[in-house]
C-alpha positions as CSV (number, residue, x, y, z in Angstrom):
1,M,-31.0,-13.6,-35.4
2,A,-31.8,-11.4,-32.4
3,P,-31.0,-7.7,-32.4
4,I,-27.4,-6.9,-31.5
5,E,-28.4,-5.2,-28.3
6,V,-30.1,-8.4,-27.1
7,V,-27.0,-10.4,-27.9
8,F,-24.9,-7.8,-26.2
9,G,-27.2,-8.0,-23.1
10,I,-27.1,-11.8,-23.0
11,I,-23.3,-11.8,-23.1
12,V,-23.0,-9.2,-20.4
13,F,-25.4,-11.2,-18.3
14,L,-23.4,-14.4,-18.8
15,F,-20.3,-12.6,-17.6
16,G,-22.2,-11.4,-14.6
17,L,-22.9,-15.1,-13.8
18,I,-19.3,-15.9,-14.2
19,G,-18.5,-13.0,-11.8
20,L,-20.9,-14.5,-9.3
21,A,-19.1,-17.9,-9.5
22,R,-15.5,-16.6,-9.4
23,G,-15.9,-13.8,-6.9
24,F,-15.0,-10.1,-7.3
25,L,-11.3,-10.3,-6.4
26,K,-10.6,-12.6,-9.3
27,E,-12.8,-10.6,-11.6
28,L,-11.0,-7.4,-10.7
29,G,-7.8,-9.0,-12.2
30,V,-9.7,-9.6,-15.5
31,T,-10.9,-6.0,-15.3
32,T,-7.4,-4.7,-14.9
33,I,-6.1,-6.7,-17.9
34,M,-9.0,-5.7,-20.1
35,M,-8.6,-2.0,-19.2
36,F,-4.9,-2.1,-20.2
37,L,-5.9,-4.0,-23.4
38,L,-8.5,-1.4,-24.3
39,F,-6.0,1.4,-23.5
40,F,-3.5,-0.3,-25.8
41,L,-6.0,-0.7,-28.6
42,S,-7.3,2.9,-28.2
43,R,-3.7,4.2,-28.5
44,F,-2.3,1.9,-31.2
45,E,-5.3,1.1,-33.3
46,P,-4.3,3.5,-36.1
47,V,-0.9,1.9,-36.3
48,L,-2.4,-1.6,-36.3
49,D,-4.9,-0.6,-39.0
50,R,-2.1,0.8,-41.2
51,G,-0.1,-2.4,-40.7
52,I,-2.9,-4.6,-41.7
53,V,-3.6,-2.5,-44.8
54,R,0.1,-2.5,-45.7
55,L,0.3,-6.2,-45.3
56,M,-2.7,-6.7,-47.5
57,S,-1.5,-4.4,-50.2
58,S,1.9,-5.9,-50.3
59,G,0.6,-8.7,-52.4
60,S,0.6,-11.4,-49.8
61,R,-0.8,-14.5,-51.2
62,F,-2.2,-15.5,-47.8
63,L,-4.4,-12.5,-47.2
64,P,-7.4,-11.6,-49.3
65,T,-7.2,-8.0,-50.4
66,Q,-10.8,-7.5,-51.3
67,D,-12.1,-8.0,-47.7
68,K,-10.1,-5.3,-45.9
69,D,-12.8,-4.5,-43.4
70,L,-13.6,-8.1,-42.7
71,L,-9.9,-8.9,-42.0
72,Q,-9.4,-5.8,-39.8
73,C,-12.6,-6.6,-37.8
74,W,-11.6,-10.2,-37.3
75,F,-8.1,-9.1,-36.2
76,F,-9.4,-6.8,-33.5
77,I,-12.2,-9.2,-32.3
78,L,-9.6,-12.0,-32.0
79,V,-7.3,-9.7,-30.0
80,V,-10.1,-8.9,-27.6
81,I,-11.2,-12.5,-27.3
82,G,-7.6,-13.6,-26.9
83,G,-7.1,-11.0,-24.1
84,A,-10.2,-12.2,-22.3
85,F,-9.2,-15.8,-22.7
86,I,-5.8,-15.2,-21.3
87,S,-7.1,-13.2,-18.4
88,Y,-9.6,-15.9,-17.4
89,Q,-7.4,-19.0,-18.1
90,G,-5.0,-20.6,-15.8
91,E,-3.1,-18.6,-13.2
92,T,-5.0,-15.3,-13.2
93,L,-4.2,-11.9,-11.8
94,A,-6.3,-11.9,-8.6
95,F,-6.5,-9.2,-6.0
96,G,-5.5,-10.4,-2.5
97,G,-7.7,-10.4,0.6
98,Q,-10.9,-12.0,1.7
99,S,-14.0,-11.8,-0.4
100,P,-16.9,-10.4,1.6
101,R,-19.5,-13.0,2.6
102,G,-23.2,-12.9,1.9
103,A,-25.1,-10.4,-0.1
104,Q,-22.2,-7.9,-0.4
105,G,-19.9,-10.6,-1.9
106,I,-22.6,-11.7,-4.3
107,A,-23.3,-8.1,-5.4
108,L,-19.7,-7.2,-5.9
109,G,-19.0,-10.4,-7.9
110,L,-22.1,-9.8,-10.1
111,L,-21.2,-6.1,-10.7
112,V,-17.6,-6.7,-11.6
113,G,-18.6,-9.6,-13.8
114,L,-21.2,-7.4,-15.6
115,L,-18.4,-4.7,-16.0
116,N,-16.1,-7.3,-17.6
117,G,-19.0,-8.4,-19.9
118,Y,-19.5,-4.8,-20.9
119,L,-15.8,-4.3,-21.6
120,I,-15.5,-7.5,-23.7
121,A,-18.8,-7.6,-25.5
122,G,-18.9,-3.8,-25.9
123,T,-15.5,-3.7,-27.5
124,I,-16.4,-6.5,-29.9
125,W,-19.6,-4.6,-30.8
126,F,-17.5,-1.4,-31.2
127,Y,-15.2,-3.0,-33.8
128,M,-18.1,-4.7,-35.6
129,H,-19.7,-1.2,-35.9
130,K,-16.5,0.5,-36.9
131,F,-16.0,-1.8,-39.8
132,N,-19.7,-1.8,-40.8
133,Y,-20.6,-5.3,-39.5
134,P,-18.6,-7.2,-42.1
135,I,-19.1,-10.7,-40.5
136,A,-22.2,-11.6,-42.5
137,F,-23.1,-14.9,-40.9
138,L,-23.9,-13.2,-37.6
139,G,-26.8,-11.4,-39.4
140,F,-26.0,-7.9,-38.0
141,S,-26.2,-4.9,-40.3
142,G,-25.6,-1.2,-39.7
143,D,-28.7,-0.2,-41.6
144,K,-30.9,-2.6,-39.6
145,L,-30.0,-1.3,-36.1
146,S,-32.8,-0.4,-33.8
147,N,-33.1,3.0,-32.2
148,L,-31.9,1.5,-28.9
149,A,-28.8,0.0,-30.5
150,R,-28.0,3.4,-32.1
151,E,-28.3,5.0,-28.7
152,I,-26.0,2.5,-27.1
153,I,-23.2,2.8,-29.6
154,P,-21.7,6.1,-28.1
155,F,-21.4,4.3,-24.8
156,L,-19.4,1.3,-26.0
157,P,-16.1,1.0,-24.0
158,I,-13.5,2.4,-26.4
159,Q,-15.7,5.4,-27.4
160,F,-17.0,6.1,-23.9
161,L,-13.9,5.4,-21.8
162,G,-11.4,6.6,-24.4
163,Q,-12.6,10.3,-24.1
164,P,-9.9,12.7,-23.0
165,V,-10.5,13.7,-19.4
166,F,-7.4,15.4,-17.8
167,L,-4.3,16.6,-19.6
168,G,-5.5,15.0,-22.8
169,Q,-5.3,11.5,-21.4
170,S,-8.2,9.1,-21.7
171,L,-10.2,7.7,-18.8
172,L,-8.9,4.3,-19.8
173,L,-5.4,5.2,-18.7
174,Y,-6.5,6.6,-15.4
175,L,-8.8,3.6,-14.6
176,S,-6.3,1.0,-15.6
177,G,-3.6,2.8,-13.6
178,L,-5.9,3.0,-10.6
179,L,-6.6,-0.7,-10.8
180,L,-2.9,-1.5,-11.0
181,V,-2.1,0.6,-8.0
182,A,-4.9,-1.1,-6.0
183,R,-3.4,-4.4,-7.0
184,V,0.1,-3.4,-5.8
185,I,-1.2,-2.0,-2.5
186,R,-3.2,-5.1,-1.7
């Protein structure tokens, strides 16, 4: 299997191509939803973690208790993939207006698509790292990370955008609020 930073880069690139095809106004709708999802996860992750652990320790016969990290990792990855699927599928949240023609429209579509790829793939990588890469069939391991991968980890979306900026609130809150205001004004 390729190193995780290569897989991450390929996924981000593919989302950039999707952004080229869809245009930046539709992609901004996905960005808005993903920013709110990341804000929600950054705020309620401890509660969700405790709930999963409590559910596992309650003796549920449907949940394996020995694979706590694996179950938590899958839960958060499926939430992110589900949020991305919902934001891309069907009637999507799209910003109004006319998409610019020519190079400017292409560049904006590519950039916002790359941003969405960063938000989605980066969040999945964050949760895999947080739970020490428990999904064995992917072939990633915390002790086999390259130096580049170790340098990228502090810049994954929840860690990077979840930092307190002003009045103790995270940048995720401000950016998602700004995108929502821009959507309402349009």
